[in-house]
N, C-alpha and C positions, 0 to 999 in steps of 0.2 A: 504494500500500500504506500502510495506516494502522497504526501500531504503538501498542500500549498504553503508557501512561506507566510509568515504572520504579517509581513508588510504589504502584501497584496490585499487590497480591500475592494469592495463593490463601489461602483460609481455613486456619487451623492445625488440627491434629488435635484440640486441646482445644475449639476453638469448634465444630467439627463434632460432637464428642461431646456438647457442651452442647446444640446444636440438636436432636439426636436424643433425648437423655435427658429433657429438660424435658417434652415432650408425653407421653412414656411414663410418667413419674412422676405427672403430673397425671391421666392415665387410671387408673393404679393407685389413686391417692388417691380419685378419684371412685367407683371400683368398691368400695373399702373402706367409704366412707360409705353407698353404696347397700345393701350387705350389712348394715350395722349398722341402718339404718332398716327394712329388710324384716324382719330378725330381731326387732326390737322390735314391729312391727305384727302379727306372726304368733303372738303369745302366746295359747295356748289351754289349757284345763283338761281333763285326761284324765278319763274316767269310771272310777271305782273303787268297787267294792262289797266289803265285808269281812263275812263271816258267822262268828261264833264258835260252834263246835259244842260244845266242852266245855272246862272248866277243871278239872284234876285235880292232886292231889299238891301242894297249897299247903303249903310248909314254909319254915322259916327257912334262909337260906343258910349255908354252912359258915363264912364269915368273920364272920357276925353282922351284916352290913350290909344288911339288907332281907330280902325274902322271894323265894322262887322258886316258879314254877308251871309245870306242863306244860299247854300249850294246844294245841287243835286248831282251826284256822280255815281258811276258804276265801277266797282273794282272787281276784276277777274284775276285771281291769284292762285297759283298752284304751288303749295308749299310741301308737296310730297317728297321732292328730292332732298329737302332740308331735314325732314322728319326721319330720324334714324334711331337706333337703339340707345344713343347717348343724349338725345334731346328730350327735355322734360316740358318746356314751354316755349312758345314762339310769340314774341311781342311785335306788333305791327303799328307803325305810325305813318300818317299821311301829312305832309307839310306842303302848304300852298304859299306861293309868293307871286307877286305881280308887279308890273311897272306901269305907270301912267304918265301921260304927257302933262296932264293938269290934274291936280288932286281934287277930289270932290269937295273936301274940306281943307283948304290950305292951312298949313301950320302957322300959328301966330305966336309972336313973342309976347310973353306976359311980364 
């Protein structure tokens, strides 16, 4: 019968935890890098069409800071190319700007 020397001991709980968690953390880090790279490579532009039907009731705002208008427009947008496994929400904003030769309400110095 051969006995093991007394100085050889079983691995401690901390060293076993370290041996288990290190490959797990490396796998999680590699997965995060892969997700970041794939998200960057999948950038696409959605197709958006905006048709303005009418602009009515152009008037000065009550606060005197600009003008207000009632607009009717149609938006046709396809966001399916943008929607993938990594997208949770899509926010859409429509910004309108215009130039005039003569302002309806000229700015006055006060």
